[in-house]
C-alpha positions in Angstrom: 2.8 1.0 -8.2 1.1 2.3 -11.4 3.7 3.7 -13.9 4.0 7.5 -12.5 3.2 9.1 -16.2 -0.6 7.5 -15.4 -1.3 7.9 -11.8 0.8 9.2 -8.5 1.3 8.1 -5.3 1.6 4.2 -5.1 3.5 2.1 -2.3 4.5 -1.2 -3.6 2.6 -3.6 -1.1 5.5 -5.3 0.9 4.2 -8.9 -0.4 5.2 -8.0 -3.9 8.6 -6.6 -3.2 9.2 -9.5 -0.8 8.3 -12.6 -3.2 10.4 -10.8 -6.4 13.4 -9.8 -5.2 -6.3 9.5 7.5 -8.5 10.6 6.4 -11.0 12.9 8.6 -9.8 10.8 11.7 -11.0 13.2 14.3 -14.0 10.8 14.9 -16.7 8.4 14.2 -20.3 8.7 14.3 -21.9 8.5 17.5 -23.6 5.2 17.2 -20.8 3.4 15.6 -19.5 1.1 18.2 -21.1 3.0 21.0 -21.4 1.3 24.3 -24.6 2.1 25.6 -27.8 4.7 24.9 -29.9 4.4 21.7 -28.5 3.3 18.5 -29.3 5.7 15.2 -31.9 3.2 14.6 -33.8 3.8 17.8 -33.0 0.5 19.0 -31.9 -0.1 22.8 -28.2 -1.0 22.5 -26.7 -3.8 24.6 -25.9 -6.7 21.9 -23.3 -8.5 22.9 -20.3 -9.7 20.8 -17.7 -12.6 21.2 -15.5 -10.1 23.1 -18.6 -9.3 25.6 -18.5 -5.5 24.5 -21.8 -3.9 23.6 -22.9 -2.4 20.3 -26.0 -1.0 19.0 -28.6 -3.4 17.5 -27.8 -2.4 13.9 -24.0 -3.2 14.2 -24.4 -6.6 16.2 -24.7 -9.0 13.0 -21.4 -7.8 12.2 -19.6 -7.4 15.2 -21.1 -10.4 16.6 -21.1 -12.6 13.8 -19.4 -16.1 13.9 -16.8 -17.0 11.4 -16.9 -20.4 10.1 -13.4 -21.5 9.8 -12.5 -23.9 7.5 -9.1 -25.7 6.4 -7.4 -24.2 3.3 -4.3 -26.1 3.0 -0.9 -25.6 4.5 -1.9 -25.3 7.9 -4.2 -22.3 7.2 -8.0 -21.9 7.9 -9.9 -19.5 5.8 -13.5 -17.9 6.4 -15.7 -15.1 4.9 -17.1 -12.4 6.9 -20.0 -10.0 6.1 -19.8 -6.1 6.5 -21.9 -3.4 5.2 -21.5 -2.1 2.0 -21.8 1.6 3.7 -21.1 1.9 7.5 -23.6 4.8 7.5 -26.3 2.5 6.4 -25.8 -1.0 8.3 -28.9 -2.1 7.5 -28.5 -2.0 4.0 -26.7 -3.9 1.4 -23.6 -6.0 2.4 -20.2 -7.3 1.2 -18.0 -10.2 2.2 -14.4 -10.0 3.3 -12.0 -13.1 2.9 -9.8 -13.8 6.1 -6.8 -16.3 6.3 -5.6 -17.5 9.9 -2.8 -19.7 10.8 -3.3 -20.9 14.7 -0.7 -20.4 17.1 1.7 -23.3 17.0 2.7 -23.2 20.9 0.5 -23.7 23.9 0.7 -20.2 25.2 -1.3 -17.9 23.1 -1.4 -14.2 23.2 -4.3 -13.6 20.8 -4.5 -13.0 17.0 -2.0 -10.9 15.2 -3.6 -9.1 12.3 -0.8 -8.4 9.2 -1.3 -6.2 6.1 1.1 -6.0 3.6 0.3 -2.5 2.0 -0.5 -1.6 -1.4 -3.1 -0.4 -1.8 -4.4 -3.2 -3.2 -2.3 -6.0 -2.2 -3.9 -9.5 -1.1 -3.1 -9.8 2.5 -4.5 -13.2 2.4 -1.8 -14.0 -0.4 0.7 -12.4 1.5 0.1 -14.5 4.7 -0.6 -17.9 2.7 2.3 -17.4 0.3 5.1 -15.8 2.8 4.0 -16.2 6.4 7.7 -16.3 7.7 8.7 -13.4 5.8 5.2 -11.6 7.2 5.8 -12.3 10.9 8.5 -14.1 12.5 8.4 -17.5 13.3 8.9 -16.6 17.1 5.6 -14.7 17.1 4.0 -17.6 15.1 4.4 -19.5 18.4 2.2 -17.4 20.7 -0.2 -15.6 18.0 -3.0 -16.5 15.8 -1.7 -14.6 12.7 -4.5 -13.4 10.7 -5.4 -11.4 7.6 -8.2 -10.2 5.3 -8.4 -8.7 2.1 -9.4 -5.0 2.5 -12.8 -4.2 0.8 -12.0 -4.0 -2.8 -9.0 -6.4 -2.7 -8.6 -9.7 -4.0 -10.6 -12.5 -2.6 -13.2 -9.9 -0.7 -16.0 -8.2 -2.8 -13.5 -6.8 -5.2 -13.3 -3.7 -7.6 -12.9 -5.1 -11.1 -12.6 -2.9 -14.4 -11.3 -4.4 -17.4 -10.4 -7.6 -19.4 -6.7 -8.6 -19.2 -6.1 -7.0 -22.9 -7.5 -4.1 -21.8 -5.5 -4.0 -18.7 -2.3 -4.6 -20.9 -3.1 -1.6 -23.0 -3.6 0.6 -19.9 -0.7 -0.3 -18.2 1.7 -0.8 -21.0 0.5 0.9 -24.4 3.1 3.9 -25.0 1.0 7.1 -25.3 1.6 9.2 -28.3 3.3 12.7 -28.2 6.1 13.6 -25.8 5.2 13.7 -22.2 3.5 16.5 -21.1 2.4 17.6 -24.7 -1.1 18.4 -25.4 -1.2 15.2 -27.3 0.1 13.0 -24.5 -2.1 14.7 -22.1 -5.2 13.9 -24.2 -4.0 10.7 -24.7 -3.4 9.8 -20.8 -6.9 11.5 -20.0 -8.4 9.4 -22.8 -7.1 6.2 -21.1 -7.8 6.7 -17.6 -11.4 8.0 -18.4 -12.1 4.7 -20.2 -10.5 2.5 -17.2 -12.7 4.6 -14.7 -16.0 3.9 -16.7 -14.8 0.2 -16.8 -14.7 0.3 -13.2 -18.0 1.9 -12.6 -19.7 -0.4 -15.0 -18.5 -3.4 -13.4 -17.9 -2.7 -9.8 -21.1 -0.7 -9.3 -21.8 1.0 -6.0 -18.9 -0.5 -4.1 -16.6 1.7 -6.4 -17.4 4.6 -3.9 -16.8 2.6 -0.8 -13.3 1.3 -0.8 -12.2 4.3 0.9 -9.8 3.6 3.8 -12.0 4.6 6.4 -14.5 2.1 5.5 -11.7 -0.7 5.5 -10.8 0.7 9.3 -14.3 0.4 10.3 -14.5 -3.4 8.8 -11.3 -4.0 10.9 -12.8 -3.2 14.2 -16.0 -5.4 13.5 -13.4 -8.3 12.6 -11.2 -7.6 15.6 -14.4 -8.1 17.6 -15.9 -11.0 15.5 -12.5 -12.7 15.8 -12.8 -12.4 20.0 -10.2 -10.1 20.7 -10.8 -7.2 23.0 -7.8 -5.5 21.6 -6.0 -4.9 18.3 -2.7 -6.6 17.8 -1.6 -5.3 14.1 1.8 -5.5 12.2 1.2 -3.3 9.4 3.4 -2.4 6.6 3.5 0.6 4.1 0.1 1.5 3.1 -0.9 -1.0 6.0 0.6 1.8 8.4 -2.0 4.2 7.1 -4.9 1.9 7.6 -3.1 1.1 11.4 -2.8 4.9 12.2 -6.4 5.6 11.1 -7.4 2.7 13.3 -5.4 4.1 16.3 -7.1 7.6 15.8 -10.6 6.4 15.4 -10.7 3.4 18.0 -7.6 4.3 20.6 -9.3 2.1 23.6 -9.4 -0.9 21.3 -5.2 -0.5 20.4 -3.5 -3.5 22.0 0.1 -3.6 20.5 0.5 -2.1 17.1 3.6 -1.5 15.0 3.9 0.7 11.9 6.7 -0.2 9.4 7.3 1.8 6.1 4.9 4.8 7.1 2.4 6.7 5.4 1.4 10.0 6.6 -2.1 10.7 6.8 -1.5 14.5 6.7 0.1 14.4 3.5 -1.7 15.4 0.3 -1.5 13.2 -2.7 0.9 15.7 -4.3 3.1 15.6 -1.1 3.1 11.8 -1.0 4.5 11.8 -4.7 6.8 14.5 -4.0 8.1 12.5 -1.1 8.3 9.3 -3.1 9.9 11.4 -6.0 12.6 12.3 -3.5 12.9 8.4 -2.2 13.5 6.9 -5.6 15.9 9.8 -6.5 18.2 8.8 -3.4 17.6 5.2 -3.8 18.6 5.6 -7.8 21.5 7.6 -6.6 22.7 4.9 -3.9 22.4 2.3 -6.6 24.3 4.1 -9.1 27.2 4.8 -6.8 27.5 1.1 -5.9 27.1 0.1 -9.6 29.9 2.3 -10.4 32.3 0.9 -7.8 31.8 -2.5 -9.3 32.3 -4.1 -12.7 29.6 -4.8 -15.5 27.9 -1.4 -14.6 25.7 -0.3 -17.4 26.7 3.2 -16.4 30.0 5.3 -16.5 31.6 8.4 -14.8 30.1 10.0 -11.6 27.0 9.4 -10.1 25.7 12.6 -11.6 26.7 11.6 -15.4 25.0 8.0 -14.8 21.8 9.9 -13.6 22.0 11.9 -16.9 22.2 8.7 -18.6 19.3 7.4 -17.1 17.3 10.2 -18.3 18.8 9.8 -22.0 17.6 6.1 -21.8 14.2 7.2 -20.6 13.8 9.6 -23.5 15.3 7.1 -26.2 12.6 4.3 -25.5 9.5 7.1 -25.6 11.5 8.3 -28.8 12.0 4.7 -30.2 10.3 2.2 -28.2 12.0 -1.3 -28.1 10.0 -4.3 -29.1 10.0 -7.2 -26.9 9.7 -11.1 -28.1 5.8 -11.0 -27.1 5.2 -7.9 -29.5 5.0 -5.6 -26.6 6.8 -2.0 -27.1 8.9 -0.9 -24.3 8.3 2.9 -23.4 9.3 4.9 -20.3 6.2 4.0 -18.4 7.1 0.3 -18.4 10.8 0.9 -18.3 10.3 3.0 -14.9 8.3 0.5 -13.2 11.2 -1.9 -14.3 13.6 0.3 -12.6 11.4 1.1 -9.4 10.7 -2.5 -8.7 14.5 -3.5 -7.6 14.8 -0.2 -6.1 12.6 -1.2 -3.0 15.3 -3.8 -1.8 19.0 -3.6 -1.8 19.9 -7.3 -2.4 17.8 -6.8 -5.9 20.1 -4.2 -7.5 21.5 -6.9 -9.4 18.4 -7.3 -11.3 18.6 -3.9 -12.0 22.1 -3.7 -13.6 21.0 -6.8 -15.8 18.0 -5.2 -17.0 19.6 -1.8 -17.9 22.4 -3.8 -19.6 19.8 -5.5 -22.0 17.7 -2.4 -22.8 20.8 -0.4 -23.9 21.3 -3.7 -26.1 18.1 -3.1 -27.7 16.6 -6.2 -25.6 13.2 -5.5 -23.7 12.3 -9.0 -22.5 13.8 -8.6 -18.8 12.3 -5.0 -18.4 8.8 -6.6 -19.1 9.7 -9.5 -16.8 10.2 -7.1 -13.9 7.5 -4.9 -14.9 4.9 -7.8 -15.0 6.1 -9.2 -11.7 5.5 -5.5 -10.3 2.1 -5.5 -12.0 1.1 -9.0 -11.3 0.7 -10.1 -14.7 1.4 -13.5 -15.7 3.4 -15.0 -18.9 0.1 -15.8 -20.8 -1.1 -12.4 -20.5 -3.7 -12.9 -17.5 -3.3 -10.9 -14.3 -2.8 -12.7 -10.6 -5.2 -10.2 -8.9 -6.8 -7.0 -9.1 -4.3 -4.8 -7.4 -4.0 -2.1 -10.1 -7.9 -1.7 -10.2 -8.0 -1.8 -6.2 -5.1 0.6 -6.0 -6.7 3.1 -8.2 -10.1 3.2 -6.7 -8.8 3.6 -2.9 -6.4 6.1 -3.6 -8.6 8.2 -5.8 -11.2 8.1 -3.0 -8.5 9.1 -0.5 -6.7 11.8 -2.1 -8.6 14.6 -4.1 -7.0 15.1 -7.2 -5.7 18.4 -8.2 -7.1 20.1 -11.5 -6.1 23.6 -11.2 -3.5 24.3 -14.3 -1.4 26.8 -12.3 -1.4 24.5 -9.5 -0.3 21.6 -11.6 2.6 23.6 -13.4 3.9 24.8 -9.9 3.8 20.9 -8.9 5.4 20.0 -12.0 8.5 22.5 -11.2 8.8 21.3 -7.8 8.6 17.4 -8.9 11.8 18.2 -11.4 13.7 20.0 -9.1 13.2 17.0 -6.2 14.0 14.2 -8.6 16.0 15.4 -11.6 16.1 11.8 -12.9 12.7 10.7 -12.7 10.6 14.1 -11.8 9.9 14.9 -15.3 8.2 11.5 -16.1 6.2 12.1 -12.7 4.4 15.1 -13.6 0.7 15.6 -14.5 0.2 12.5 -12.3 -3.3 13.4 -11.3 -4.8 12.7 -14.6 -5.9 9.4 -13.6 -7.7 10.2 -10.4 -8.9 13.5 -12.1 -11.1 11.5 -14.5 -12.2 8.7 -12.0 -16.1 8.6 -12.3 -16.6 8.9 -8.1 -15.3 11.8 -6.1 -13.1 11.5 -3.6 -14.2 11.3 0.1 -11.1 12.1 2.4 -9.4 15.2 3.6 -5.8 14.8 4.9 -5.5 15.3 8.5 -3.7 14.4 11.6 -3.7 11.2 13.8 -3.7 11.6 17.8 -5.0 8.4 19.0 -5.3 9.8 22.4 -5.9 7.1 25.0 -4.2 4.4 22.9 -1.4 2.0 24.3 2.1 2.4 23.3 2.5 2.2 19.6 5.7 1.6 17.5 6.5 3.6 14.4 9.3 2.1 12.4 11.1 4.3 9.8 14.0 3.6 7.5 16.3 6.6 6.8 16.6 5.9 2.9 13.4 4.3 2.2 12.5 4.9 -1.3 8.6 4.5 -1.5 7.6 5.8 2.1 10.1 8.8 3.1 11.5 8.3 6.6 10.3 12.1 7.3 6.5 10.5 7.4 7.5 7.9 9.9 9.0 10.9 12.1 5.6 12.9 11.4 3.2 10.3 12.4 5.5 9.3 15.4 4.9 13.0 16.7 1.4 12.8 15.7 0.5 9.9 17.8 0.5 10.7 21.4 1.8 7.2 22.4 4.2 6.5 19.8 7.8 5.5 20.2 9.6 6.3 16.9 12.0 3.1 16.2 14.8 4.2 13.1 16.6 2.0 11.0 19.6 3.4 9.2 19.7 1.9 6.1 18.1 1.4 2.3 15.2 -0.5 1.4 11.4 -0.3 1.9 10.2 -1.2 5.4 12.5 -2.5 8.2 11.3 -5.6 10.0 12.6 -8.2 7.7 16.1 -6.1 6.9 17.2 -5.2 10.4 18.0 -7.7 13.2 17.8 -4.9 15.6 14.3 -3.8 14.4 13.0 -7.2 14.4 14.5 -7.9 18.1 12.7 -5.2 19.4 9.3 -5.8 17.4 9.0 -9.1 18.8 10.1 -8.2 22.3 6.9 -5.7 21.9 4.3 -8.0 20.7 5.5 -10.7 23.3 5.8 -8.7 26.4 4.6 -5.1 25.5 8.0 -3.7 26.2 9.0 -0.2 24.6 12.1 1.2 24.1 13.0 4.3 26.4 14.3 5.9 23.3 14.6 5.6 19.7 17.4 2.9 19.2 18.8 4.0 15.7 19.3 0.6 14.8 22.1 0.1 12.0 22.0 -3.7 11.8 
């Protein structure tokens, strides 16, 4: 998640949360994945793939490619695939995608189970390699090859790259002069975003305009065929649910078993998503404060309302007088907000939040930066583990058109503050990053339906701070074959929190069984 004063609407990838603590979906072009007739190149269709399906001649090199799997340690195999830079020009330039696979451990194999942890921008390859038992229950690993790929622009695939580590430090952590929302602050935020975007365009080139979610979904279908699966089995978390929902809508007859956990609603605008997150984090913070105040050693006092105001006071205080950490960086509200949000993703991480706030109130910033650094993928030596910030920004700015009308921005600011008195004031003006982006957005928000798809499970947590439960309810209604699975609880995503949800999901992947109604899991 980018600091909200810089860019709105980020869902933390599940991988990061676990280890530290769409589009115009109504159809694809007629030649894409067609099974007969004449391709757009004028060549007769009929080229076979590993699954036996037929695709146009221009697509056969991608759908029919042979993946060269090689051992990459820990029982995993890795490979590279090739896909078009621009799917509307499949004979043009290509990019590469990195894949990882853990072969099924049992004697009975049900196929491949693709996994994506979210983000956007989080490496799915690293997620599986570092925490496969968290990603997918060991019971499913017996009968499925567990497969993941880094989406275009991300990680070990052809990646978006923008700035040096020191420039990334400045972009993420430097305190912007002026009070938040002032003319001075807006000018500083715009200058920072403009320089960052220019760096991305200079270093990334044409790829920067082709890392949208729809392009990733097209990649996904080609990989499904190349890996030899006639239907997609998929477990998507957070932003990974967006990829899954779009895939189901674009390729409904290719859906086999699909689970979406921690749902992003493709109908939401960037602001609607931001507003939902603001409400979600407000609720998560109030739940944390209630728990904190009931115990000992809480750095807040009084009622939950009193404590919420104390959070605002602390954020204002570090903006007025930033706290210098031992490495010389200064803690302002942007970095402090990141440090607050990170442990709110999981209830069992709340003690880190208590410890961090206690230290900040004592004038110590090191733990706050440790949490913010973990969230941003920054190493202790100032290097970065991955390109998740660059990829996140590039993908989001293509998927969500920025709002630039001053009157609309003013109205949205009012709504944000009303929805989240604690955090809303620091989430205003969040479109500055994408408004300054050098590549125009390519997507218009719209519903998904996936008519003709097999049953799909949509999992929502009632008090999910990052992807509001209402999004799960909405997507479950949009998808014609969906069944909503509710977890009544706290935290971002439910499969690895709720034993009830895990049992239902595992049975679905193993047998195809779908509950007749929402079980409304409480454990």
